[in-house]
N, C-alpha and C positions, 0 to 999 in steps of 0.2 A: 644426456649430458648437456648442461646449459651452454649455449653458444651465441655469439654475436659477431658482427663484422665492424671493422674500423676502416674508414676511407680517408686517405689524404689526397688533396687535390692533384689530379693528373697521375695518380699512382694506382696500381691494382689494390683491391680490397685485401685487408688482413683478416683471416679467419681465426677467431678466438674461441677456444674451448676452456670452460671453467670446470674445476674439479667437482665431481658429483658427490659432494659432502654437504652437511648442514651449513657449514660456513660458506661453501661455494654457492649454494642455492640462495642463501640470504644476501650474499654479495651481488649476485646476478640481479636479484630483485631491486636492490638498492641502486645499482647503476641504471637499470631500466626506468625506475620511477623518477630518478633525477634527470635522466636524459629527456624524458617526456615533458619535464617542466622547463628545462633550459639546457642548451649545449654546454659542454665542458670548456674550460680554458686550456689551451695548449700553448706551451712555450718551447720553441725550438732552441736547444742549447747553442746551435750554430749562430744565433743572432746576438748572443750575449758576450760582449767584448769588455776589456778594461775601460775603454773610452765611454761605453754606455754606463758602466758601473760608476764611473766618475761623475757622469751627469746626474745619476740618481743620488750620489753622495752629496752633491751640491744642494739638491732639494732637501735632503735629510738634515744637512747642516743648517739651512735657513729655517726649517720647520721645527726641528727637535734639538738642534745644537750638537748633533753627532758628527764626529770627525772621521769620516770613512774614506777619504781620499788617500791613496797609498800608491807608491811606485810599484809595489808587488804585493801579492796576497798569498803569502805562505801560510802554513798551518797555524803558526803562532799568531800572526796578524789576524787571520780570519777567525780564530777562536776568540780573540779579544773582541772583535767587532760583533761577533754572533751574540755575545752577552747582552748587547743593547737590545737585540730582538727578543731574547729570552725574557728579559725584565719587562720590556714594554708589552709583550704579549702573554705574560704569565697567567692572566685571567681570561685569555681567549680573544678572538677578533670581535666578539659581540660586545666587549667592554672597552673598545677603543673607538675614537671618532671615525665614522665611515670614510671620511675623506682621506684617511691614511691607509686604508685597506690595500689598494693597489700598490702603493709605495712599499709597504712591508713585504708583500709577495714578490715584487720585482727585486728588492734588495736581497731578500732571502735566497731566491733562486739564483740570481746573478752571482752572489757571493760564492755559492757552492760550485757553480760552473767554473768560475775563474780559479778557485782554489784547486779544482781537480785538473787544471791544466789549460784553461782558456776555452774560447768558443769553438770547440771542435768536438764532434761526436766520438772521436777516438778515445777521449778521456772521460766520457759520460757513460754511466752504467745503464741508463734507461731513458726512454721518452715518457713524459708525464702528462696525463690528462686529468684535470681535477675540477671539482665543484667547490665553491667557497660557501659552505653552510655548516650547520651543526648536525646534519643527518649521520646516522650510523648505528652500530650496535657493538656490544662488548665481544671481544675475541674469545672464543672458547678456550678453557685452560688446557685442553688436550691438543690444540693446534700445534703442529710440528714445524718449527723453523728449519730451513735447509742450510747446509754448509757450502752449497754450490749454487751459483746462479748461471744459467746458460742462456745464450742468445735465443730470444723468442719466449722466454718465460714471462708470465704475467705475475707481477708482484704487487701486493697490497701497498698502498701509499702510507707513508709515515703520518700518523694522525696528529703529531705534536710538533711544535717548533724545536723542541729538544732533540737530542741524538740518542740512538740506541747504543748498546754496549759495543757493537762492532765498529761503529763510526767513532765512538769515543777512543777506542784503541787505535784505529787507523790514523786519527789526527793527534794522538797523544795529548788529548785535552781532558786532563783529570781535575782541572781547577773548577771550583764551584760545582762539584759533581752532583750534588743533590738538586741543583737547579738545572743543570745541563742534560744529565742522563734521564731519558724518559723511555719507559718500556712500551713496546708496541702492543697495547692491550685493547685496542679499539679499532673498529673497521670503518673507514671513511669512504665516501663515494669518490674514489680516484683510481686511476689505472697507471701502473708503471710497466712499460714494455721493455724488457731487457734487450740491449743492443750490443753489449759486451759481456764476456764471461768474467766471473769472479768466484774464486774458491778460497775458503778459509783453510790455510795450510797449517797454521799453528794455533789451534783452538786452545790447547792447554796454556800456551804462552799468554793468550788473552786473559784467561782466568787468573794466571799468576800476576799479571800486570795490575789487575783490580785488587788482588790481595795485598800487593806491595804498595801501591800508590794511594788507595782509598779504603783502608781496612774498616773504617767506620761505616762506609757505604755497604761494604760486604756484610758487616755485622748486622746492619739494619735490614737488608733484603735477603741475605743468604746467597751463597754462591750458586745454588741450584737454580734460583730464579734468574740470576744474571746469565747463567749458561743457557737457560731455556730461550731467552730473548736475544741470544747472540746468533745472528744468521739472517737469512732472507725469507720473508713470509710469502712464498710462492703459492699462488691460488689457481694457476692455469697456464696455458701456453698458446702461442701462435702455431697453427698447423701448417701454414705455407711459408716456411722460413725464406725461401727464395724471393718471395714478394717483399718481405721485410728487408732483406739485404739490398734489394734493388732500391727501395725507398730511401734508406739511410745513405745511399751513395749520392743522392741529390744535394745540391748546395743548400736549399732551404725546403722545409716542409710546411704545409698549411693544412690544418685540420678541415675536413669537409663534413663528415657525418658519421653516425653509428647506425647500424641496422641490426635490430634484434629479431631472432628467430621466433 
């Protein structure tokens, strides 16, 4: 079984096991190759406040004319702002000036943290480590998305700026659906460590919402495809959950290293 360790500063190592499948083996190799070239970027959601998002918004206003400053970031506001990212990044990071890369990543991550309840890990489903490049491989058609995410699960990182069907439903963001909804059909070198549980209780309600709100999207892709990509792409798990729980109790986390077996 492919396995490795993740170490946050002053915390015990997290032991990670990856599923012993073709996708799991290729994913493990992708992570290992990328780590040997460069360390991943880690953003602790606890550091992302509305104040910091406002600071980023001022930069975006000066650079791109985006008006991102808001008193609150509810689902409607965030969905509207997210459209700026979707349009700007529709052809990928390789096709925007490099000087905007970090701003886009910070705006994107900060917006989702604040929308989910602010800079607290209680409102965050996972910790994310990522590499910013075009590495990866197509996700096999028979990969099974799960309807339940448990603390300690390792989840594949969303490869696109757009949202999967589950997030579309949760945020009730059916506007510009052909632009916003992106199927998780590619594996990127990134790691999501689940720190809160999430379960899809009303799967049929999600499918009905798509049929009702965006019938043209359903006609184009088929409800079976939408159903297949509705869920969590779990690829492994942390075996020492106690160490993970201890780590997320800390005020802030700082990534230190990864150790591959």
